[in-house]
PADREN-194554 format. One line per 3 residues: number of its first residue (from 1); their letters; for each residue x, z negated, y negated of C-alpha. Coordinates in Angstrom, 1 decimal, padded with zeros to 4 digits, always signed. Each point is the difference from the previous one (the first is absolute). Last residue first. Layout:
N
NUM	a	X Z Y ~ ...
//
This chain:
213
213	rdk	+051.5 -080.1 -104.7 ~ +001.3 -003.5 -000.8 ~ +002.6 -000.1 -002.6
210	qqf	+003.5 -001.0 +000.9 ~ +001.3 -002.8 -002.1 ~ +003.6 +000.4 -001.0
207	nyv	+001.6 -003.3 -000.9 ~ +003.6 +000.2 +001.2 ~ +002.1 -002.5 -001.9
204	plg	+001.6 +000.4 -003.4 ~ +003.6 -001.2 -000.1 ~ +000.8 -003.4 -001.3
201	lrw	+001.1 -001.9 -003.0 ~ -000.4 -003.8 -000.1 ~ +001.5 -000.2 -003.5
198	wia	+002.9 -002.2 +000.8 ~ +000.4 +000.8 +003.7 ~ -000.4 +003.7 -000.5
195	agr	+002.3 +000.0 -003.0 ~ +002.6 -001.8 +002.2 ~ -000.4 +002.7 +002.7
192	lgf	+000.6 +002.7 -002.6 ~ +003.0 -001.9 -001.5 ~ +001.6 -000.8 +003.3
189	gal	-000.2 +003.7 +001.1 ~ +001.4 +001.1 -003.4 ~ +002.6 -002.8 +000.1
186	aai	+001.3 +001.2 +003.4 ~ +000.2 +003.6 -001.2 ~ +001.9 -001.0 -003.1
183	pwv	+002.4 -002.2 +001.9 ~ +000.6 +002.8 +002.6 ~ +000.4 +002.9 -002.5
180	van	+002.7 -001.4 -002.2 ~ +002.5 -001.2 +002.6 ~ -001.0 +002.9 +002.2
177	plg	+001.4 +002.4 -002.6 ~ -002.3 +003.0 -000.7 ~ +000.3 +003.1 +002.1
174	laa	-003.5 +001.3 -000.9 ~ -001.0 -000.2 +003.7 ~ +001.3 -003.6 +000.1
171	gga	-002.1 -000.9 -003.0 ~ -003.1 +001.5 +001.5 ~ +000.6 -001.9 +003.3
168	cvv	+000.3 -003.3 -001.8 ~ -002.9 +000.7 -002.4 ~ -002.2 +001.0 +003.0
165	aal	+000.9 -003.1 +002.0 ~ -000.8 -002.4 -002.9 ~ -003.3 +001.8 -000.6
162	aaa	-000.8 +000.0 +003.7 ~ +000.6 -003.8 +000.3 ~ -002.4 -000.5 -003.0
159	tvy	-002.6 +002.2 +001.6 ~ +000.3 -002.0 +003.2 ~ -000.9 -003.0 -002.0
156	lep	-002.7 +000.7 -002.6 ~ -003.1 -002.0 +000.8 ~ -002.7 +001.7 +002.2
153	rml	+000.4 -002.3 +003.0 ~ +000.1 +001.1 +003.6 ~ +003.6 +001.2 -000.2
150	isp	+001.0 -003.4 -001.3 ~ -001.0 -001.3 +003.5 ~ -003.0 -002.3 +000.2
147	rga	+001.0 -003.5 +001.3 ~ +000.7 -001.1 +003.5 ~ +003.5 -001.3 -000.9
144	lvd	+001.6 +002.3 +002.6 ~ -001.8 +003.0 -001.6 ~ +001.1 -001.1 -003.5
141	rii	+003.6 -000.3 +001.0 ~ +000.0 +003.3 +001.8 ~ -001.4 +001.7 -003.1
138	ggv	+002.6 -001.7 -002.2 ~ +002.8 +001.3 +002.2 ~ -001.5 +003.5 +000.1
135	cgt	-000.2 +000.3 -003.8 ~ +003.4 +000.5 -001.6 ~ +001.8 +001.7 +002.8
132	ivg	-003.0 +002.2 +000.8 ~ -000.3 +001.1 -003.6 ~ +003.7 +000.7 -000.2
129	mlv	-000.2 +002.0 +003.3 ~ -002.8 +002.0 -001.6 ~ +002.2 +000.8 -002.9
126	apv	+002.7 +001.1 +002.4 ~ -002.5 +002.3 +001.7 ~ -000.6 +001.7 -003.3
123	ptv	+003.7 +000.1 -001.1 ~ +001.7 +001.4 +003.2 ~ +001.6 -002.4 +002.4
120	gya	+003.8 +000.4 +000.1 ~ +000.9 -003.6 +001.0 ~ +000.8 -000.9 -003.6
117	lak	-003.5 +001.2 -001.0 ~ -001.6 -002.3 +002.5 ~ +002.2 -002.9 -001.3
114	atg	-000.9 +000.7 -003.6 ~ -003.8 +000.2 +000.8 ~ +000.1 -003.2 +002.0
111	lva	+001.9 -001.9 -002.7 ~ -002.2 +001.2 -002.8 ~ -003.1 -001.1 +001.9
108	yag	+001.8 -003.3 +000.8 ~ +000.7 -000.8 -003.7 ~ -003.5 +000.8 -001.2
105	lga	-001.7 -001.9 +002.8 ~ +002.3 -003.0 -000.1 ~ -000.7 -000.5 -003.7
102	ada	-003.8 +000.3 +000.5 ~ +000.2 -002.4 +003.0 ~ +001.7 -002.6 -002.2
99	wel	-002.6 +000.6 -002.6 ~ -002.9 -000.6 +002.4 ~ +001.5 -003.1 +001.6
96	vpk	+000.9 -001.5 -003.4 ~ -003.5 +000.7 -001.3 ~ -001.6 -001.7 +003.1
93	dww	+001.8 -003.3 -000.2 ~ +003.5 -000.5 +001.3 ~ +001.6 -002.8 -001.9
90	rsp	-003.1 -002.2 +000.5 ~ +000.7 +000.2 +003.7 ~ +003.0 -002.3 -000.4
87	tfw	+003.3 +001.4 +001.4 ~ +001.4 -000.8 +003.5 ~ -001.9 +002.5 +002.0
84	all	+000.3 +002.9 -002.5 ~ +003.7 -000.4 -000.2 ~ +000.3 -000.3 +003.7
81	avg	-001.9 +003.3 +000.5 ~ +002.3 +001.6 -002.6 ~ +003.0 -001.2 +002.0
78	mcv	-001.5 +001.3 +003.2 ~ -000.5 +003.4 -001.5 ~ +003.5 +000.1 -001.5
75	pav	+001.4 -001.2 +003.4 ~ -001.8 +002.9 +001.8 ~ +001.3 +002.6 -002.5
72	wpd	+003.6 -001.0 -000.3 ~ +001.6 +001.0 +003.4 ~ -001.2 +003.7 -000.5
69	rvw	-000.1 +001.8 +003.3 ~ -003.6 -000.7 +001.0 ~ -001.1 -000.2 -003.7
66	fvp	+000.7 +003.6 -000.8 ~ -001.7 +001.8 +002.9 ~ +002.6 +002.7 +000.6
63	agi	-001.2 +003.2 -001.9 ~ -002.1 +002.7 +001.5 ~ -002.2 +000.5 -003.1
60	lld	-003.2 -001.3 +001.7 ~ +001.6 -003.0 +001.8 ~ +001.8 -001.0 -003.2
57	rvs	-003.2 +000.1 -002.0 ~ -002.0 -002.0 +002.5 ~ +002.7 -002.7 +000.0
54	ggg	+000.2 +000.0 -003.8 ~ -003.7 -000.6 -000.3 ~ -000.1 -002.9 +002.4
51	vgt	+003.3 -001.7 -000.9 ~ -001.0 -002.6 -002.7 ~ -003.6 -000.4 +001.0
48	vla	+000.9 -000.5 +003.7 ~ +002.9 -002.4 -000.8 ~ -001.9 -002.1 -002.5
45	ffa	-003.2 -000.2 +002.2 ~ +002.1 -001.1 +002.9 ~ +001.7 -002.7 -002.0
42	mtv	-003.3 -001.3 -001.2 ~ -001.4 +000.1 +003.5 ~ +002.9 -002.1 +001.2
39	ftq	-000.2 -002.3 -003.0 ~ -003.6 -000.8 +000.9 ~ -003.0 +001.4 -001.8
36	rlk	-002.0 -001.4 -003.0 ~ -001.6 +003.4 -000.9 ~ +001.6 -000.2 -003.4
33	aal	+003.3 -000.7 +001.7 ~ -000.5 +003.1 +002.2 ~ -000.7 +002.0 -003.2
30	lag	+003.1 -001.4 -001.6 ~ +002.2 +001.0 +003.0 ~ -001.2 +003.5 -000.1
27	tla	+000.4 +000.3 -003.8 ~ +003.5 -001.5 +000.3 ~ +000.9 +002.6 +002.7
24	fva	-001.0 +002.7 -002.5 ~ +002.3 -001.3 -002.7 ~ +002.9 -000.7 +002.4
21	igv	-000.3 +003.4 +001.7 ~ +000.0 +001.8 -003.3 ~ +003.2 -001.7 -001.1
18	ldl	+001.6 +000.5 +003.4 ~ -000.8 +003.7 -000.1 ~ +001.4 +000.3 -003.5
15	ggi	+003.4 -001.2 +001.3 ~ -000.2 +002.3 +003.0 ~ -000.9 +003.0 -002.2
12	vat	+003.1 -000.7 -002.1 ~ +002.2 -000.3 +003.0 ~ -001.3 +003.2 +001.6
9	lgp	+000.5 +001.8 -003.3 ~ +003.7 -001.0 +000.1 ~ +000.4 +000.9 +003.6
6	tpl	-001.5 +003.5 -000.5 ~ -003.5 +000.7 +001.2 ~ -000.5 +002.3 +003.0
3	tdm	-000.8 +003.6 -000.6 ~ -002.6 +002.0 +001.9 ~ +000.4 +003.7 +000.2
//
C-alpha cells in the first residue's frame, strides 16, 4: 500500500527542491547566456532546466506536479535568470557552469529518490526516479541548445546521479536517519561527478569490431 509523505518530510523535501531547482535553473540560464540569447530565452531555459526532471518524476509516481502548485518555483527560476542576466559573463565561465551542474545533479538525484520513496515507490524504481530527476532537466536543456546531450557523451554523469540515488535508497532501506543519509548521498554524487570533471573520467564506449566471415 502506498504511503504519502508526512507534513514534516514534505516541508524538508520542498526546501531541498528549491535548492536543486535554483542550481539547475542557473545552469540553464548560463547556457543561454553563453549562446548570447535574449532574456526571454534565458528565463525559459532556467525554468525548463529547473523543473524538467522533477516534472517527469511527479508524473511517473502519481504525485501533483510540484511546480504548478508551489508559488516559489517560478519566481526562483526567474530570479536566477535575472541574476545571470545582470552579472558579468566572466563570473560564469565553463568551470563554474560544470560545477554548479554537478552540485545540482547530486542534490536533485537524492531529492527525486527521497520523494519517490515517500510516495511508496519501491527502492529500485525509486533509484530510477532519482536518476530521472537529476538528469532529465539537463538533457532537455542540451537538446534545446542544439548541443549533444549528456547521454551521448561518455563522461560520468548519469552514473553520478545513480550513485547518489543508490546511497539514498540504501540508507532508507537500512533505516538510517534522513539527516545523515541525504547529505552523504548528495556528496557522493557530487564527488563522482566532480572527479569526472577534474580528471576527465568516462565510461568505456562500445568498440566491438565484427570480423568479416
